[in-house]
N, C-alpha and C positions, 0 to 999 in steps of 0.2 A: 397310049405309049407312043403314037406317031408323032403327037406334037411336042412331047419332052424331048423326042431325037433330034426333031426340026430345031427347036430353042438351042438344045445343046451344041448340035454341030454349028449354029451361028456363034455360039460363046468359043467354041475350038478354033474356028477361023479368026476370030477377034482377038484371043491370046495371043494365037501363031504369029499375029502380024505385029506384035510387040516385041521391040529388041531385050535384050538381055540387059542393056546398060542403057542410061541416056547421058549425053553431053550436051544438055540445053545451053550451056554458055561455057565460055573458055577465059574469061577475064580473070583480074587479080580477085576481082572482090566476088567471084562467083562461089558459092559455097561448094565446097566438096566433101561428098558423103558417100560413105560406104556400108551397105546393107548387107548385114551377113546372116543369112537364114539356117534354118537347122537343116534344109534341105530344098529341093529346087524342083522335084519332079511332080508332086502330087497338085490336084486340082486347087487345093487350098493355098499352095505356095504360089501356083501360077496367078491366083486373084490377089494374093498380095502384091506380089510383082506388078501388076496391072496399077495398083494404087500407088505402087512406088513411082511408076512411070508417069502417071499423071500429075503427081505433085512435082516430081522434077521438071515438067515442061512448065507446070504454073508458076514455080517459085525460083525458076532460072538455076538450077541446081546442077551440079556436075555428079552423077550419083552411078555408082557400080553395084550390081546384084548378084551376089555370089552363095554357096553354099556347099557343104559337103555332098559325097553321092550316098550316105544314108545318115539317118537322125540318130546313129549311135555315136558319130564320130566328132568327140567333142575336142580332139587333138588337132584336128583338121581345123576346127573353126579358131582354135588358138593361134595356129599359124597364119590365118587368114586375117586375124585382130592384128598381129604383130605385123603383117606385111602392110596392112592398111595404115598402121602407125608410121611404118619406113616411107610410105608414099605421101605423108603429110596431109592425110584427109582431117578436115575439120571435126566431123563429128562420125562416128559409129553407130549405126543401129542395128542391134543384136536379138535374135531369137536365139538364146541359150538352150544349147541340148543338156548340158549339166551345170545343175544349180550351184554345185560347189567346184566342181573341176573347172569351169570357165571364168570364175572369179579373180584368179591370179591375173589372168592375161588381161582382164577388163582393168584391175588396179594398175598394172603396167601403162596401160593405155592412157588412162586418166594423168597419172604421172608425168606423162609425156606431153601433156597437155591437149589430148584428144578427149572430146568430150563424150558420153556414151547414152543412147537411149536403148533401152529395151522392149522388144514388141513380142506379144504371143505369150513368151516364157522368160520368166524374169531369173536373175543371177543372183548370188548371195554377196552383195556389195553394196553399202551405202554411198558408194561414189557415182551410182548411176543417175542420171539427171531426170529420170521421167520413166514410168511404165505406161505402155499402151496396149492393151488388148481387153480381152473378155475376163469378167470375173469369174475364174474358174472354179471357185468355191459355190458359186451361186449356180453355175453352169452343171456342176454336180450335183446339186439339189433338184435341179429341173430334170435331171436324167432320172434321178430317184423317184420324181412324184410321176414320170411318163411310165416306169416300171410298175410303181404301185397300182396306176390306170388301167395297166396291159391288160387286153382282151382273153389270152390265153389261162387266166387265174381260174374261171368259172367256179369262184368260190373258195378254192383251193388255197392254202397257203402259200404264199410268195417265196419260192425259193431261188436263189440268185447266183449265177456264175459272172465273175469279173474278168474280162480280158484287157489289160493294161499294157503299156509300153515302158521304156525305159524308166527304172524307178526312181533315177535322180534327176527327172526332167520336171521342173518346177509347176508346170501347167496339169500334167497328168498326176501329180501327187494331190494338187488341190481339187482337181475334179473327183479322184476318189474320195478324199477326206470328206468333202461336202455330201457325196453319195451316202458313204457310209454312215455320218452324220444323221441325216434325214431317214435313212432306214433304221438305225437305230430306235426312232420315235415312233414306228409303226409296229403296232403289235403283232401283227400276222407275216411278217416278212422278216427272212433271214438269210444272210449271205453265206453260202454253202461254202464256195470255194473261189480262188482266184488265181490267176496265171499272169505272168509277164512275158511279152513276146517282142521280138523285133520289130521295128516298125516299117513292115513290108507284109503285103497281103497274105505271103505265104506262110511266115510264120505266124501270123495271127491266125490263119485259118487252121492250122497244127494244133495250137494253144487251144482254140476255141472247140475243136474235134475232141481232144483230149479231155477237157472239161465235160462236155455233153456224154462221152461215153463213160466216164468214170464216176459221174454223178447224174444218172438217169432221171433224178428227181427235180433237175432244174427246169425250172420254167419262165425263166428270164435270164436272158444272156445280154450282157452289156458290154461294149467296146467304146473305149475312151479317147480314139482320135479317128481320123479318115482311113487309116490302115487296118485299126482294128475292129472299125465298122464292116469292112468289106471281109474281113475274117471271120466274124459273128455270122454275117449273111450267108456267106460260103457254107459255114459248117452246118446252120440250120438247114440249107437247101440239100447239101450232100447227104446229110443223115435223115431228110426226109420229116423233119419234125416242124414244119412251118405251122402246123394247126397245135403244137403242142408247147412251144417255147416263142416266146417274145424276144424280139430283138430290138435292142435301143442302143443308139449309136451318136456320133458327134459327125459334124460337118458333111459335105453333100458332094457328090461327084457324079455322072452319068449312071454308072453301075448301082451305087447307094440308092438312089431316085429311084432307080428302075426297081430295086429289091423291096422298097417302100411300097411301090405300086403293086407288086405281086404277093407280098406279104410275108417274105423273109424277115423284112424289118418292119417295126410298128412304130419306132419314133426316131427322129433325127433331131439333136440339139445343134441347129446351124449357127455359125458366127458370121461376122463380118468382115472377112479377111482383105477386102479391098479395102475398107475405112482403116483396118490397121495398119496396111502399108502406106496409106496415103497421109496419114496423122503423123506415121513415124517420119517420114521425109519432110513433111510440111513443119513439124516440130524442130527437127532437126537443123532444116535451113534457118528458122528462127534462132536457134543457138548459136549457129555459126557467125551471125552477125551481131550477137550480143543481146538479143531480146529474150523476155521471159516468156516461158511456156506455160506457166500457170502450174497447177496441182502435180505434185508427185506421182500420182496416179490417173491415167484417163480410163474409164472402163467403155468398151464398145459393145454393141448390140448384140444378143442372141434369141434364136426364136424356137420353139419347141414345132416342128412340123410331123405331121401324122398322114396316113392315108386319108382321113377326112376333111384335112384342109389343105392338102397339097396343091389342088388346082385352084384356090383362092388367088385372086389376082393379086394380092398383095404377098402371098408367099410365092408364087411364082418368080416375082422381082427377087427375092431372098434366094431362092434356089439357083436362079441364073442371071446373075450382077453382069449387065454391060457397063455399068458406070459406077 
C-alpha cells in the first residue's frame, strides 16, 4: 500500500499545480474553447482537466473548464452552454449530464454558429460534430465478464446487484445495457435488483447497503462510475461482506485502488480520462480553424484491473497517469 500512496501523492501534487483554465494565446486566430464537464471534483474529472490543459498548451488554444457542483444539475450545464455561446467561443466540448435535457441547449448553440464536441457522455443530437470517449456498451460487457469471473462465486449461481447513477445519463445507460446483455447470455447468472443513486459516495453507499440488506443472496455488487464504485466498496466493508460479495466498479482513485488491494473491490474498469480531455480539446482546436476531425466517434481505451494485475508496470501507468 505504501507505494500506492507515494504514487498517488505525486499525482495529487501534479494535478493541484494545474490551473482551472488555460489562456495559451490571446490573438484573433487563437481557438476559443469552452469545456463543460459533468462535474469537476472527482479524480476522473481532474484527469480529464489535465488532458484539457495539455492540449490547450500544445494547440495554442484559449480554454475554460467548468462544470456543475454535482452530476445531476443539467440545468446548470445548459446555462454554461448559453454563457459560452454569449462569450463567442468557437467550440464547446461537453460531457452531457442528461442525454435528452441537454439537447435543446446544444441545438441553440449550433444554430448560433458554435460547434459542439461531446466527451465521455453523449447528448441526443445529430448536430454534434464528434463524440470522444469510452465505448460504454463494451465497458459494460467488460464489467459483466469481471462479475462472472469473480472469486466469491465458489460454484454458486451469480446473483448480482446493480448500483447506477442518474438514469438519463448516456454513459451510465450504455454501461448497464452492455452489462445486462452479457449477463443474459450467461446461464448461471441473474440480476437480482438494482438501485439508482445520486453521483456522490454517500448516496451510492446508502443505495448499495440497501441492496445488500434487502437481498442477502447477492454475491456480486456492481457500481457504474467512480462514486458508485466507492459506494459499493463502502457497503461491502461496512456490512462485513468482503468474503461473500465481489465488488465490480468503474474508474479509479486512491480510495478505490486501496479497496482493490484490501479486497472490498475485485475489479475496476478503468478508462483513460486524460486522453478524453486531450483529444476533446485537440479536435476542438482543429474544428475552430476549419480542419476535419475524422470519424464521428472516437473510442478511447479501457482496461480491467484486478488485485492480481494491479502492480504490473503497465497497469500502474493506467491507475496513476502523469501524462
